[in-house]
N, C-alpha and C positions, 0 to 999 in steps of 0.2 A: 140432900142428895146423896147418893148411893157415894161410899168410900171407895170401893174398889172403882167403880168410874173414874173419879175423879185421879185414883193413880194413873190409869193409863191414860188420862190427856196430861200428865205433868209426863211420863215416860214420852208420848208423841211428841210435845214440845222439845222435850230435849235432844232426842234425835233430829229434830229439824235443826236446831241450832247447833248441835252438830255437824251436820251435813254441811249447812252456809258455812261454818266457819275452815271446813277443809275445803268446800268450793272458793273462798275468798284466797286461801293460802295457795291454791293449785294456780289461781290467775296471776297471785304476783309472783310467786316465782315462774311462770312460764313469761313473764314480762322482761324478768331481770336474767334471765338467759341469754346467751349470746349468739348472735345467730351468724350463720356463715355468709361473709358478705362475696359477692361475684364481682370482679373486676369489669372494669369497663371495658366493653370490646374496642380494640385499639381502632383511633380513624386510619380510615384507608392512606391518607396521605403521610402518615407515622409509621407504614408497615415497611421492614426493609433499611431504614435508617438505623444510623447509627449515633452513636453523641457527637456534637462538635469537639474539635480539639482543640486545646486552648492557643490563643494567639502566638506565635513565635514571637522569641525575643533574638535582638541582633546585639552583640557584643563587636562593638568595634576598635580597632590600631592602627596606627600608621606604621608602614613596613621603613625602620631605619635604615640606613648603611651598614653595611657589614652583615646583617643579620638575613640567616634563609629561612627556608620554610621550617626547616627542624626546630629550628631556636622559636619560633612564633608558635607552632603548636604545641610543642611542648608544655609551652608555658601553661595551654588550658585542657592540659589534662590527657594528651594523645603520647600515647607509646611512640618509641621509636621505629614500633616493626610497623605500627601505622600507621605513620607518617611514609614509612618508605612502600608500603601497599598503594595510597595515597599517588605518589609522587609515580610510580611506573603506571598505575591507570590513568592517569592523566598525560603521559609526556608523547604520547599520539596526537594530542589536541595542541600541547601546552608543556615546556619544560621548567618546570617550578624550579629547577636551579637560577634560573633567570627573574624570578617577581623582579621590579622593580621596584627602587627606593625613592623614600619619598609619597608613595601610592599606600588607600586604603585597603583595607583588610578587615571582610564582616563574618562572621562565624552568626549561622542563623539557630537558635535553638528551640526546640520542642520537647517538653514534657523532663525537662533538666537531660537531655539528650542533642549533639550536633548534628543536624540534617544536612545543613549544607555550610557550603565556602564559596565567598565572591570576594577576587583581587582585581582593583581597578589597576587595567596594562597602562591605561594613559586617559586624555582626556574622554575621548571618545567610547572607547573598549572596556567591558571588562571580562574575565573569567568565571562562569559559573561552575561548581561541582556540587554535584546531589551527592552527600553522602550516606545516604536512607538507600539509595539504589544499590542491588546488587548484579554485576559488579559496579562499582562505583565513579558515573558518568561525568563526562565534563563537554562545556561548549562555550564559544568565546560569542559574547554579547556586542549590541552597540547600543548606547543611548542617544534616544532622539534627540537630534542637533537641527538647530534653526542656523541656515546659512544667510551671510548677509553679504552681498557686494560692496566693498569700501573702496573711495577713492580717497585716496591719501597727497597731501604735496609738501614740501618743503625747501627751507635753503638754509645752508650750510655756513655756519656761522663758526663753530670750531670743529667737531668730530660727527660724522654723521649719527653716531648714536643718538647725540645729544640733538640732532635737528630733529632723529624718529621721537622722541621722548616730549619734547615741542610739542608735535602734533599729535602729542597724546596716546602715541604707541609704547608697544614693548622693546626692549632692546632686542629680541631673536628675530622681529622683521627686519632691523639694522645688517643684524647676520644674513638674513637670507637674501637681503638684496646687496650686499655686497659680495655673496655668494654669485649671484647671475653675471654680476660686471667685472668679478675678480680676475676673471682675463685677460681686460683692458685696463682696467683700473687700479692702482695700489692703492688702497685704502687708508694706508701710513703715508704714502707719499706725493700722492699726485692730489688729494683735495687742496681746495682754494676757498677762500671765504666767498660766498656770490654764488659758488654752486648751488643748482638746483635739482629737483628729482620730483616725479609724480608716478605714483603705482597703483594698480589695480589688484584688490588683495579679499578674499574670500576670507569672512570673519567667521567663527562659529560660538554658537551658545547655547547652553544646556541649561536647561529651567531659567531661561532668561540673563543668566549670567556669562561674561565672556569666559572660550573654555581653549582659545588655542585660536590659531593661524591656518588657513587654508593655504593653498599654493598663491604666490605670486600670478598673473594671468598675463599681466603686460605691465613694462615700466618705460618712463624716460630718464636721462641722469646726463644734463649739460655738467659738462668737467672740463673747465679753463676753455670756452667757449668751442667747445665740441660736443655733437649731441651723441650719446650713444642710445641704444633703441631694442628692446626686448619683447619677445611675443613667444609664449607657452604654446607646445605644438607636438599632441600626444600621439603616438605613433600608433593608427589604428589596427593595425595587424599585431604587433606586438605588444603595446599597450604602455611603452616606456614616453615617459616626456622629457623634452629640452626645451634651449631656448633659442631663437633666431631672429634676426634681424628683419626687418620687412621683405627683403628680398631673399632670404629662405638661407642666407648665411650663418652658420653655428658659433656661437657665440664662444665654444669653448677652442681652447689651443692646445695645444701638444701637453704645455705646460702651466698650471694657474704662476700670477705674478708673486705671489707669497706663501708662505708654509704658517703664516701666522694668519686669521683674521682680522685682528687689531694687535698695533704693535708702533714702534718707535723705533726707527732706523738709528744706531747709534755709531755705529762703522760700516765704511763699505768699501767694496772689491778694489785692492792695491797692489802693484809691485813693490811697494817702499810703505811701511807705515810703521809708524814708533810701537814697538809692543809697547802694551798699559804693562807688563809685570817685568820684564825683564830691560826697559827701556833701550832697548836696541833696533834698528829699523830691519825690518825683513817682511817680507811678503804677506798677505792677508786674501787668501782665494777666497772668501765669501763676503756676505753681510749680514752684520750683526743686528737686531732687532731686540731690544729691551722688552721685556714683558714680567709681570709679576710670576711669580714661581706658581708651578701646576696650569700654566696657561696651554689650553692643548695648541700640539703642533700636526699640522695636515700635512701628507704625503701629495707634494705639488703632481703627480700625475700615478699614473697605475704601474707597479710594476712588481718586482720582487725583492725582497729582503734579502740582501748578499752578507750585510755581520749587524748585529745587535748584541753590545755589550761594551767595556769601559776601554778604552782606547786610549793610558797616557793622559798626555795634556789636553784631549780633547773629551775624557771624561766620558760619560756613557753616551754612544753613539749611533747611531742607525745611518746603513748605508740601502741603500737601492737601485737595483739596475732595471732599467726603462726599455722600451722599444728605439731604433733609430742611436744604440751606441751611448745615448745619455745614462748617466748616473748622476743620484743626490746623496748629500748627506746633512744630518742634522748633529748638530754638536753640545755638549753642557746642558744635556737633557736631566731631568730631574728623575725621571722613569721612565718606562716603556709602557703602552698601552696592554692590558691583557689579549693575550693570545699570540703574541706577534712574537716569532721568531725564527731563525734563516730556514729560507723556503717559502716562509709566507707570501701570500699574493695580496698587495693592498691595491685599492682603489683610489682615485684621485680625490682630495677631498677628505679622505679617510683619517681620524684621528691616531697616528702613529707613538706619539709621546705627550711629555710635560715639560714647559718650559723650566729647566735649573741651573744651575752654577757649578757645577760637578767640572773635575778636572784643573784645568789653569787657567781661572776664572775670577773676576770683579767683583762679580754681581749676577742675579740674573738676566738672562740672555740667553738668544738662540743664536749660532754661528752657522747659515745656511751656505751650501756651495752647491754647484753643479757641474759636472765633470762631462765633457764630449770628444768623444775618441779619446779617450785619457789623458787629454788637456784641461784646466780649468778654465771655466770662461765667467764673464760676468754676468751675473743672476738680474741683475739691472735692465743691461742693455743689449743682453741674446735678443735676439727678434728668431719668437716660435712661431713654426705653420698651424694654419687653423684644421679646424677638423671635418670632415666631410659635412657637405651642405645638404641640405633635406633632399629627400629622394622629388624626381619631376613627378610623381605620379602624383604626389600630392600636393603641386602646388596650387594650383587651383583651389582646394578646401584651404589651404592657407592662406592666397590671398583675402578670400572671405571671410573668415577670423580677422586676420589684419584689421579690415575696413570697420569690422565692429568694435574693435580693442581700441582703435583708434580713434573711434565716435565716442567711447566710452571716457576717454581718458581725457577729453576734450569738457566733457560735461561739468558745468558747474556746480555739481551736487556733490553733499557730504556723505550720502547714504542711498545705496541703491540695495534693495530686497532680491534675493535670488533662492533661487526655488533648486 
């Protein structure tokens, strides 16, 4: 074989092997080189969407007596300037200086920022404040409330409160009933064992739980064999409600029969009474009601305060001037209701002070006095004029309402659902 031919073939084989090697390396590096990955085209439903915010967290606290909104919010990191700004922006809707003690305050936080604030105002209403709005916005909202009309009856064995409790109801209902009939019945003096009552009242429920009473719509009270009746009627034009008997006569008189809703008479009006401290006989121109210190004292009629301060043996005293030449006096008070001073106009039944033992006193009680044309009169024996009866133009509507309520008051049912 020709030697030169063999050499040529060997060179050719070498070139082929070298080419194959380069080709293999090229293919290997091509597979390992990074490829540009194109992002998937966004779905139509995702266009324009922003990520869902995290769920809010809610921090709760109970408003303690004596605490104001600044005390509460600065605990959560708000500055005093921020609190002042919130108060000013919310003021047209609600005055945060009057937040109710005992109610719940809730702070809503998102991404570690407080975005909202809620304050329960009562069992049915709450104040909602949006802190994320510019400016801050506020609105009073209502909880969804279920209302039930309930028929309640009882027999007096001791006190009205005990009878109401025996019927499974709360003290506040007894106070409401006493307020309705308080113009005719002195619930400290006039009650007798065996007296009976029956009333129709709206009970309210929030999330299935009892949250309070609505107004008493109608009631009977048999006291010492005398039947008293009351039917609530709301003036269609003014929207004001009051209580009348079945003939349309107002249950109101010029004065309430007592300045306390509950108490016990310990001393009556007398022109000659043995003074408990000086041990001498002298006139006692009022009626003494024994009650625990702090018991609310109510004005027995609308009027204007002419004196509120310390008056020697009378201790802390409030004096009110009323229409038709009447004045009333409330002695030995522990303190006065907030916001009262000489010249303040008060309404019948408004709390004006609290039972105490100030001045010449042997224990907690209220000395209540009435002056008519400059002379002291006996609060327990004086006859007061009734208020104006229902206007004649409403009598037909009222009579039809009385028929319905009388029927409901006679139903032998414990519970009636009410829309």
